[in-house]
VEXFI-230910 format. One line per 10 residues: number of its first residue (from 1); their letters; for each residue x, y, z of C-alpha. Coordinates in Angstrom, 1 decimal, padded with zeros to 4 digits. Layout:
BEGIN
NUM> A> X/Y/Z; ...
//
This chain:
BEGIN
1> MKPQEAVKRI> -015.3/045.9/185.9; -014.8/042.1/185.3; -013.8/039.9/188.2; -010.3/039.2/186.8; -009.7/042.9/186.4; -011.1/043.6/189.9; -008.8/041.1/191.6; -005.8/042.5/189.9; -006.7/046.1/190.9; -007.5/045.0/194.5
11> QELRRSIERN> -004.1/043.4/194.8; -002.4/046.6/193.4; -004.3/048.8/195.8; -003.4/046.6/198.8; 000.3/046.6/198.0; 000.2/050.4/197.4; -001.6/051.1/200.7; 000.8/048.9/202.6; 003.8/050.5/200.9; 002.5/054.0/201.8
21> NHRYYVLDAP> 001.8/052.8/205.4; 005.4/051.8/205.6; 006.5/055.2/204.2; 004.3/057.1/206.7; 004.5/055.0/209.9; 007.9/053.5/209.6; 010.1/055.8/207.5; 008.3/059.0/208.4; 008.7/060.0/204.7; 005.3/059.9/203.0
31> EITDAEYDRL> 005.2/060.0/199.2; 001.5/060.9/198.8; -000.9/063.3/200.4; -003.5/062.2/203.0; -006.2/062.9/200.5; -004.6/060.6/197.9; -004.2/057.9/200.5; -007.8/058.2/201.5; -008.8/057.9/197.8; -006.9/054.7/197.4
41> FRELRALEGQ> -008.4/053.3/200.6; -012.0/054.2/199.6; -011.4/052.6/196.2; -010.2/049.4/197.8; -013.1/049.2/200.2; -015.6/049.8/197.4; -014.1/047.0/195.2; -014.1/044.6/198.1; -017.7/045.4/198.7; -018.6/044.9/195.1
51> FPQFLDPGSP> -016.6/041.7/194.8; -016.8/040.1/198.3; -015.3/036.8/197.0; -011.9/038.6/197.0; -012.1/039.9/200.5; -009.0/038.8/202.5; -008.4/039.0/206.3; -005.0/040.4/205.4; -006.4/043.4/203.5; -005.6/046.9/204.9
61> TQRVGAGPLD> -009.4/047.4/205.2; -009.6/044.6/207.7; -007.0/045.9/210.2; -010.0/046.3/212.6; -012.2/043.7/211.0; -012.6/041.2/213.9; -015.2/041.3/216.6; -014.4/041.1/220.4; -012.9/037.8/221.7; -014.2/035.8/224.7
71> KFQQVSHSVP> -010.6/035.1/225.8; -007.1/034.9/224.4; -005.8/031.5/223.0; -002.4/030.2/223.8; 000.4/030.1/221.2; 003.6/028.1/221.6; 006.9/029.7/220.4; 008.8/027.3/218.2; 012.0/028.8/219.6; 011.9/030.1/223.2
81> MLSLDNAFSH> 011.8/033.9/223.6; 014.7/034.3/226.1; 015.3/037.0/228.6; 018.7/038.9/229.0; 021.3/039.1/231.7; 022.0/042.6/232.9; 025.2/044.6/233.4; 025.3/047.8/235.5; 028.9/049.0/235.1; 031.7/049.0/232.6
91> EEFEAFIERT> 033.4/046.3/234.8; 030.4/044.0/234.5; 030.3/044.4/230.8; 034.0/043.6/230.6; 033.4/040.5/232.7; 030.7/039.5/230.2; 033.4/039.6/227.4; 035.7/037.5/229.6; 033.1/034.9/230.2; 032.4/034.8/226.4
101> NRFLGREGFY> 036.1/034.3/225.6; 036.5/031.6/228.2; 033.5/029.7/226.7; 034.8/029.9/223.2; 038.5/029.4/224.2; 039.7/032.6/222.5; 040.9/036.1/223.2; 039.9/039.5/221.8; 036.9/041.6/221.2; 033.8/041.0/219.1
111> EFVGEPKLDG> 031.8/043.2/216.7; 028.6/044.2/218.6; 025.4/045.8/217.6; 024.0/048.3/220.1; 020.3/048.8/220.4; 018.4/051.1/222.8; 016.6/048.9/225.3; 012.9/049.5/224.9; 010.4/049.5/227.8; 007.4/047.8/226.1
121> LGVELVYEDG> 005.7/044.4/225.6; 007.6/041.6/223.8; 005.8/040.0/220.9; 006.3/037.6/218.0; 005.0/038.1/214.4; 004.8/035.1/212.1; 004.9/035.6/208.4; 004.1/032.9/205.8; 005.1/033.6/202.2; 005.3/037.3/203.2
131> VFKVGSTRGD> 001.8/037.4/204.7; 001.2/038.2/208.4; -000.5/035.2/209.9; -000.1/035.0/213.7; 001.0/037.4/216.4; 001.5/036.6/220.1; 002.9/038.0/223.3; 006.1/036.7/224.9; 004.3/035.1/227.8; 006.7/033.0/229.8
141> GYVGEDVTHN> 009.0/032.7/226.9; 007.6/029.3/225.8; 003.9/030.0/225.5; 002.2/033.4/224.9; -001.2/034.7/224.0; -002.6/035.1/220.5; -003.1/038.8/220.0; -003.2/038.7/216.2; -006.3/040.8/215.8; -004.9/043.5/218.0
151> LRTIKSIPLY> -001.5/043.5/216.3; -003.2/044.0/212.9; -004.4/047.4/214.1; -000.8/048.7/214.5; -000.1/050.6/211.3; 003.7/050.1/211.6; 003.2/046.3/211.3; 003.1/045.4/207.6; 000.4/042.9/206.7; 002.6/042.0/203.7
161> LLDDRFTVPR> 006.4/041.9/203.5; 008.0/044.0/200.7; 010.2/042.1/198.3; 012.2/045.0/196.7; 015.8/043.9/197.6; 015.6/040.5/199.3; 013.5/037.5/198.6; 010.6/037.1/201.1; 011.2/033.9/203.2; 008.8/031.0/203.2
171> RIEVRGEVIM> 008.3/031.4/206.9; 009.8/033.7/209.5; 009.1/034.5/213.2; 010.0/038.1/213.8; 010.3/039.4/217.4; 010.3/042.9/218.9; 008.6/045.3/221.3; 005.2/046.9/221.1; 005.6/050.4/222.6; 003.6/053.6/223.1
181> NRKDFLALNV> 005.5/056.7/222.4; 005.4/059.4/225.2; 003.3/061.9/223.3; 000.7/059.3/222.5; 000.8/058.1/226.1; 000.1/061.7/227.4; -002.7/062.1/224.8; -004.3/058.8/225.9; -004.2/059.7/229.5; -005.8/063.1/228.8
191> RKEERGESAF> -008.7/061.3/227.0; -009.1/058.8/229.9; -009.2/061.6/232.5; -011.7/063.6/230.5; -014.0/060.4/230.5; -013.5/060.1/234.3; -011.3/056.9/233.9; -008.1/056.0/235.7; -004.9/057.1/233.9; -002.2/054.6/233.0
201> RNPRNAAAGS> 000.9/054.8/235.2; 003.5/054.7/232.4; 003.8/054.0/228.7; 004.7/050.4/229.2; 001.5/049.7/231.2; -000.5/051.6/228.5; 001.0/049.5/225.7; 000.5/046.2/227.5; -003.1/047.1/228.5; -004.0/048.3/225.0
211> LRQLDPRITA> -002.5/045.2/223.3; -004.4/042.8/225.7; -007.9/044.2/225.0; -010.4/041.5/223.9; -012.0/044.1/221.6; -009.5/045.1/218.8; -011.5/048.3/218.2; -010.2/049.6/221.6; -006.6/048.7/220.6; -007.1/050.5/217.3
221> ERRLDIILYA> -008.1/053.7/219.1; -004.7/053.8/220.9; -001.6/054.7/218.9; 000.7/051.8/219.4; 004.1/051.4/217.7; 006.5/048.5/217.3; 010.3/048.1/217.0; 011.6/044.7/215.7; 015.0/043.3/216.6; 015.2/039.5/216.5
231> VGGYEGVEFK> 014.0/036.3/214.9; 012.8/032.9/216.2; 012.5/030.2/213.6; 012.8/030.9/209.8; 012.9/029.0/206.5; 014.1/030.1/203.1; 016.6/032.8/204.2; 020.0/032.9/205.9; 021.6/035.7/207.9; 025.4/036.1/208.3
241> THIDMLEHFN> 025.3/038.8/210.9; 022.8/040.6/213.2; 023.2/043.8/211.1; 022.5/041.7/208.0; 019.3/040.5/209.6; 018.2/044.1/210.5; 018.9/045.2/206.8; 016.6/042.4/205.7; 014.0/043.6/208.1; 014.2/047.1/206.7
251> AWGLKTNPRN> 014.0/045.9/203.1; 010.9/043.8/204.0; 009.2/046.8/205.6; 009.7/045.7/209.2; 010.4/048.6/211.5; 013.8/048.7/213.3; 015.3/051.3/215.5; 017.3/054.0/213.6; 019.5/054.4/216.6; 020.9/050.8/216.2
261> KLLCTMDDVF> 024.7/050.9/215.6; 027.5/048.5/214.7; 030.3/048.8/217.3; 033.9/047.5/216.6; 035.8/048.3/219.8; 035.3/048.6/223.5; 035.5/052.4/223.2; 032.7/052.2/220.6; 030.6/050.2/223.0; 031.0/052.6/226.0
271> GYFSEIEKDR> 030.8/055.7/223.8; 027.5/054.4/222.3; 026.1/053.7/225.8; 027.0/057.2/227.0; 025.4/058.7/223.9; 022.1/056.9/224.4; 022.1/057.6/228.1; 022.6/061.3/227.4; 019.8/061.3/224.9; 017.3/059.1/226.8
281> DALPYDCDGV> 014.9/062.0/227.7; 014.9/063.2/224.1; 014.0/059.8/222.7; 010.3/059.5/221.7; 009.9/056.3/223.8; 010.9/055.1/227.3; 014.4/053.6/227.3; 016.2/052.1/230.4; 019.5/050.9/228.9; 021.3/049.5/225.9
291> VFKINSIPTQ> 021.2/045.9/224.5; 024.5/044.7/223.1; 024.5/041.7/220.8; 027.4/039.9/219.2; 027.1/040.6/215.5; 028.2/037.3/214.0; 025.3/034.8/213.8; 027.7/031.7/213.7; 029.3/033.0/216.9; 025.8/033.5/218.5
301> RALGEVSRTP> 025.0/029.8/217.6; 028.3/028.6/219.0; 027.7/030.4/222.3; 024.0/029.3/222.6; 022.3/030.0/225.9; 022.5/029.1/229.6; 019.3/028.6/231.5; 016.9/031.1/229.9; 019.4/033.7/228.8; 021.6/033.9/225.6
311> RWAIAYKFKP> 025.4/034.0/226.2; 025.8/036.3/223.2; 023.8/039.3/224.4; 023.5/041.5/227.5; 021.4/044.5/228.6; 023.6/047.3/230.0; 021.2/049.2/232.2; 021.2/053.0/232.9; 021.8/054.3/236.4; 018.4/054.3/238.0
321> RSAVTRVIDI> 016.5/057.7/238.4; 016.3/058.9/241.9; 014.5/061.5/244.1; 014.4/062.7/247.7; 011.3/062.1/249.8; 010.3/061.3/253.4; 009.2/058.0/255.1; 005.7/058.6/256.5; 005.5/055.1/258.1; 006.8/051.5/257.8
331> VPQVGRTGIL> 004.2/048.8/257.9; 004.6/045.0/257.7; 002.8/043.4/254.7; 001.8/039.7/254.8; 002.3/037.6/251.6; 000.8/034.2/250.6; 003.7/032.2/252.2; 003.2/034.1/255.5; 006.4/036.2/255.1; 006.1/039.7/256.6
341> TPVALLEPVN> 007.7/042.3/254.4; 008.4/045.8/255.8; 007.0/048.4/253.3; 007.9/052.1/253.5; 005.0/054.5/253.0; 006.4/057.6/251.3; 005.4/061.1/250.7; 004.4/061.0/247.0; 007.3/061.8/244.7; 007.6/061.8/240.9
351> IGGAVIQRST> 010.5/059.7/239.5; 010.8/059.5/235.7; 007.1/060.2/235.2; 005.8/057.8/237.8; 004.4/058.9/241.2; 006.0/056.7/243.9; 004.3/056.3/247.3; 005.5/052.9/248.5; 008.7/050.9/248.5; 009.5/047.5/249.9
361> LHNQDEVERK> 012.3/047.3/252.4; 012.6/043.5/251.9; 013.2/042.3/255.4; 014.2/043.3/259.0; 017.9/042.8/258.3; 017.7/045.2/255.3; 015.9/047.8/257.4; 018.6/047.7/260.0; 021.5/047.6/257.5; 020.2/050.8/255.9
371> DVRVGDTVIV> 019.0/052.2/259.2; 015.7/053.4/257.7; 013.4/055.0/260.3; 009.9/056.4/260.3; 010.3/060.1/259.6; 013.6/059.8/257.7; 014.5/061.7/254.6; 015.6/059.1/252.0; 016.8/058.8/248.4; 014.5/056.6/246.4
381> ERAGDVIPDV> 015.5/055.1/243.0; 013.4/053.3/240.4; 015.4/050.2/239.6; 015.2/049.5/235.9; 012.9/052.6/235.8; 010.2/050.3/237.3; 010.7/049.1/240.9; 011.0/051.8/243.7; 013.9/051.2/246.1; 015.0/053.1/249.1
391> VTVVKDKRTG> 018.8/053.5/248.5; 020.0/055.5/251.4; 019.0/057.7/254.3; 019.9/061.4/254.3; 021.1/061.3/258.0; 022.0/065.0/258.0; 018.2/065.7/257.8; 017.4/063.8/261.0; 015.7/065.8/263.8; 015.8/063.2/266.6
401> RERPFVMPAT> 012.1/062.5/266.3; 012.6/059.6/263.9; 011.4/056.1/265.0; 013.1/052.8/264.3; 011.0/050.0/262.8; 010.4/046.9/264.9; 008.9/043.8/263.5; 005.7/043.0/265.5; 005.5/039.9/267.7; 002.1/039.0/266.3
411> CPVCGSKIEK> 000.6/039.1/262.8; -001.0/042.5/262.0; -003.8/040.7/260.2; -004.7/037.7/262.3; -002.9/038.3/265.6; -001.0/034.9/265.4; 002.5/034.5/266.6; 005.4/035.7/264.3; 008.4/033.4/264.1; 011.9/033.5/262.4
421> LGDEVFYRCI> 012.8/030.0/261.4; 016.4/028.8/261.4; 018.8/030.9/259.4; 016.0/032.6/257.4; 016.1/036.4/257.3; 012.3/036.5/257.1; 009.7/036.6/259.8; 006.6/034.6/259.1; 003.0/034.4/260.4; 002.7/030.7/261.3
431> NISCPAQVKE> -001.1/030.7/260.9; -001.7/029.1/257.5; -005.3/030.2/257.8; -004.3/033.9/258.2; -006.7/035.9/256.0; -003.9/037.8/254.3; -002.2/034.6/253.3; -005.4/033.1/252.2; -006.3/036.1/250.0; -002.8/036.1/248.3
441> RIRHFTMRGA> -002.9/032.3/247.7; -006.4/032.6/246.2; -005.3/035.6/244.1; -002.4/033.6/242.7; -004.5/030.5/242.2; -007.0/032.3/240.1; -004.6/034.3/238.0; -004.0/034.0/234.2; -001.5/031.2/233.5; -002.8/029.4/236.6
451> MDIEGLGEKW> -006.5/028.4/236.9; -007.5/031.5/235.0; -010.8/032.2/236.8; -012.1/035.4/235.1; -013.9/038.0/237.1; -012.5/036.9/240.5; -010.3/039.9/241.2; -008.6/041.2/244.3; -011.7/043.0/245.5; -014.0/040.0/245.4
461> ISTLVDNGIV> -011.4/037.7/246.9; -011.1/040.1/249.9; -014.9/040.2/250.2; -015.3/036.4/250.1; -012.5/035.8/252.7; -013.6/038.7/255.0; -017.1/037.3/255.1; -016.0/033.8/255.8; -017.5/032.5/252.5; -014.2/031.2/251.2
471> TDVASLYGLK> -011.4/029.7/253.5; -009.0/028.2/250.9; -008.7/027.7/247.2; -010.6/024.4/247.3; -013.6/026.0/248.9; -014.1/028.1/245.8; -015.5/025.0/244.1; -018.3/024.6/246.7; -019.7/028.1/246.1; -023.3/028.4/245.0
481> NDDIVSLERM> -025.2/031.4/243.6; -027.1/031.8/246.9; -023.8/032.2/248.8; -022.7/035.3/247.0; -025.7/036.9/245.3; -026.6/039.1/248.3; -023.1/040.6/248.6; -022.9/044.3/248.0; -022.7/045.2/244.2; -023.0/041.5/243.3
491> GDVLAGKLID> -026.5/040.7/241.9; -027.8/037.7/240.0; -026.0/038.4/236.7; -022.5/038.9/238.2; -023.0/036.0/240.6; -023.9/033.7/237.8; -020.9/034.7/235.7; -018.6/034.2/238.6; -019.9/030.8/239.5; -019.7/029.8/235.8
501> AIQKSRKAQL> -016.1/030.9/235.6; -015.2/028.8/238.6; -017.0/025.8/237.2; -015.1/026.1/233.9; -011.8/025.8/235.8; -012.8/022.4/237.2; -011.0/020.7/234.3; -007.5/021.5/235.3; -004.3/020.9/233.3; -001.6/019.4/235.6
511> DRLLFALGIL> 001.0/022.1/234.8; -001.4/025.0/235.4; -002.6/023.5/238.7; 001.1/023.1/239.8; 001.7/026.7/239.1; -001.5/027.8/240.7; -000.6/026.0/244.0; 002.0/028.7/244.6; 004.9/026.3/245.4; 008.0/028.4/246.1
521> HVGEHIARTL> 010.3/028.7/243.0; 007.8/026.9/240.8; 006.8/029.2/237.9; 005.0/028.3/234.7; 008.1/026.8/233.0; 009.1/024.5/236.0; 005.4/023.5/236.3; 005.4/022.3/232.6; 008.8/020.6/233.2; 007.2/018.6/236.0
531> ALKFRGIGDI> 004.2/017.7/233.9; 006.5/016.4/231.2; 008.2/014.1/233.7; 005.4/012.9/236.0; 001.9/011.6/235.2; 000.1/013.3/238.0; 000.1/015.0/241.4; 000.6/011.7/243.3; 003.8/010.8/241.4; 005.3/014.3/242.1
541> GKASKEELQA> 004.4/013.9/245.8; 006.3/010.6/246.0; 009.4/011.9/244.3; 012.6/012.2/246.4; 014.7/015.4/246.4; 017.3/013.4/244.4; 014.8/012.4/241.7; 013.5/016.0/241.4; 017.0/017.4/241.2; 017.9/015.0/238.4
551> IEGVGPEIAA> 015.4/016.8/236.2; 017.0/019.4/233.9; 016.3/022.9/235.1; 015.4/021.8/238.7; 018.3/022.7/241.0; 018.7/021.8/244.8; 016.7/024.8/246.0; 013.7/024.1/243.7; 013.8/020.4/244.4; 013.8/021.0/248.2
561> SIHDFFRTAE> 010.9/023.5/247.9; 008.8/021.0/245.8; 009.6/018.1/248.1; 008.8/020.0/251.3; 005.5/021.3/249.9; 004.1/017.9/249.2; 005.1/016.6/252.6; 003.4/019.4/254.6; 000.3/018.0/256.3; -001.8/021.2/255.6
571> NQRLLSKLES> -000.8/021.0/251.9; -001.7/017.3/251.7; -005.2/018.1/253.1; -005.6/020.8/250.5; -004.5/018.6/247.6; -006.9/015.9/248.7; -009.8/018.4/248.6; -008.7/019.7/245.2; -008.4/016.2/243.8; -012.0/015.5/244.9
581> CLIIVNPYEE> -013.4/018.5/243.1; -011.2/018.9/240.0; -010.7/016.8/236.9; -006.9/016.9/236.5; -005.5/016.1/233.1; -001.9/016.0/231.9; -001.6/017.2/228.3; 002.1/016.3/228.3; 001.6/012.8/229.8; 004.9/011.1/230.3
591> AVAGHLKGKR> 006.2/009.4/227.2; 006.8/005.7/227.2; 010.6/005.5/227.8; 012.7/004.0/225.0; 010.0/002.8/222.6; 011.1/005.3/219.9; 014.8/004.3/220.1; 016.7/005.3/216.9; 013.7/007.2/215.4; 014.4/010.7/214.0
601> FVFTGGLAAI> 011.9/013.5/214.0; 011.7/016.9/212.3; 009.2/019.6/213.3; 007.7/022.2/211.0; 005.1/024.9/211.9; 003.9/026.0/215.3; 002.6/023.5/217.9; -000.5/024.5/219.8; -000.3/022.7/223.2; 003.5/022.5/223.8
611> SRDQAKQLVE> 006.6/024.3/222.7; 009.3/022.8/220.4; 011.6/022.5/223.3; 009.0/020.4/225.2; 008.3/018.3/222.2; 012.0/017.6/221.8; 012.1/016.5/225.5; 009.3/014.0/224.8; 011.1/012.5/221.8; 014.4/012.2/223.6
621> HSGGSVTESV> 012.8/010.7/226.7; 011.3/008.0/224.4; 014.8/007.3/222.9; 014.4/009.2/219.7; 016.2/012.3/218.4; 015.2/015.6/216.7; 017.0/017.1/213.7; 016.5/020.3/211.8; 016.7/019.1/208.2; 014.5/016.7/206.2
631> SKKVDYVVAG> 016.3/013.8/204.6; 015.8/010.1/203.9; 017.2/009.3/207.3; 014.2/011.0/209.0; 011.4/008.7/210.2; 008.7/011.3/211.1; 007.9/014.9/210.2; 005.5/016.6/212.7; 003.4/019.3/210.9; 002.0/021.9/213.2
641> DQPGSKLDKA> 000.2/025.1/212.4; 001.4/026.9/209.2; 004.0/024.3/208.2; 006.9/025.3/206.0; 008.8/023.9/203.0; 010.0/020.9/205.1; 006.5/019.5/204.8; 006.7/019.5/200.9; 010.1/017.9/201.0; 008.8/015.2/203.4
651> RALGIKILTE> 005.9/014.4/201.1; 008.3/014.2/198.1; 010.5/011.7/200.1; 007.5/009.7/201.3; 008.3/010.3/205.0; 005.5/009.7/207.5; 003.8/013.0/208.4; 002.1/013.4/211.8; -000.3/015.9/213.2; 000.3/017.3/216.7
661> DEFRGLVTGK> -002.3/014.9/218.1; -000.8/011.9/216.3; 002.7/012.9/217.6; 001.4/013.0/221.2; -000.2/009.7/220.8; 003.0/008.2/219.4; 005.2/009.4/222.2; 002.8/008.4/224.9; 002.3/004.9/223.4; -001.5/005.5/222.7
671> T> -001.5/005.1/219.0
//
């Protein structure tokens, strides 16, 4: 076979295999036998072996073509992946409609699309000219992890979009949920138990754990599935309604939920909710509610979002599953801020497939309000089918031998005094050196998204603190091989890896360090917001509450928490030690205010270091503006990864094109 004939046949085979994957894994309606499918696959593999110049990472033969990764890279979402507000009753859903009407200044009902709420892992798939390019997790909604190689192993994800009915767009970011169906979850746990491994607790944990494997071969062994239901950015296509978007998905070979339904009246909405709730145990996947989305895309855009949730959608949650069990004991647990939380130890009980043995009772006031005592028979629910919660005490079952819980006067870990400050409902251990607090602070400091020190898990943190080797997060950076090599089950190799991982974290991004410090109410998003506003730790520490509160997204409570943290003597000492052993860099260094006044920017493609929202903040802080379309009035087009047709138009118009690094240099005044 000549090369030109081979490449034509290879392309035919790839399309045929992908089409049959769609028929088998998405539509559950295969057109050919397994033997015929295997014949096509073998022919493709043989041709790619004979003509390696035509091998493509997007080929069906390369679904498990990548080797293990060292770690996951970060991917910024061009449009934030928002979370949803919840409703728990018909009245709360009706209140959602009233809020929507007030915002739009109208009356009446909307067409909704109802979708079963899946309990999986949110992901984004990016297609360029119909070819699957990049896949990432939701992360914090702004930045996720690149899991492209693992997503390629999921057969229900097309590597190429079909173009039978609708033109394939130049670029589209498709969003959905990676799930593991119940039968595949049970089969996986049987295999794990046969190998003497710990079983997964539920299908969601199994899906998340499988997708986040560094070796895609492990992911490929586990039967994951996907349901797609939303878009981020897109070019070369328009959707009039949400149903229209889902129809495009189906035509392109993207798997949607067959139980999705268009709903035109309030009765339709409540009827659909009841129908899915009644069928929830018969569904092949875990489902904890229904998501209702306004069908009209123009209406969605008019409503926009508030904080990190869209105004045009809501998750109506099912009533939690419950069971009856007994409280064996109530013990106080010390967290990283010193707060003592009463935790009920329960006789093991199965609720919705999960064995529940513990439930937080939140605080002393809550224990007294519910009158929960040691020995009580209680009703326990799994809120959102996840978090165990003691709902009520079955007082008819009391024998008189039950014991009320009393918060101890001293810390159960370090023996220090316990105090209740001001109007707080919490009791705190006032010893900032309490081992329990130290362990939790170090655990938070080392976690992914913070300083990301691999290998330093809960067990080793406990060992280091209990042996007096580590006293705070700063003391991690003074560790030497000789300090830990003699610990039980450590050894030279593991000790060397651990020290190397700690040393790698010495170069710290300002936003990651801020998150790692565990400041109350400061998550990854607020940490990045602070890094966009301030040059360094010292500037944040000098800021007043009023200056902090003036930052978009930072309310009074968050501002007070940040302000108080930086003015506490113990925290100042810790920061001083950290600044002496870390190289702190700010990748979002504050833009030079006003120097881009009147300049217009357009972004195309994905940005690696920051999200589109953060890039927009940098432009606006510098006096510029961001627009969506390319025209002669635009001054700069910033081309990120996989740029779209906007780049071609910019070139045709002679507009200045910037890389991401050039853009950052421009807004920070370093060009």
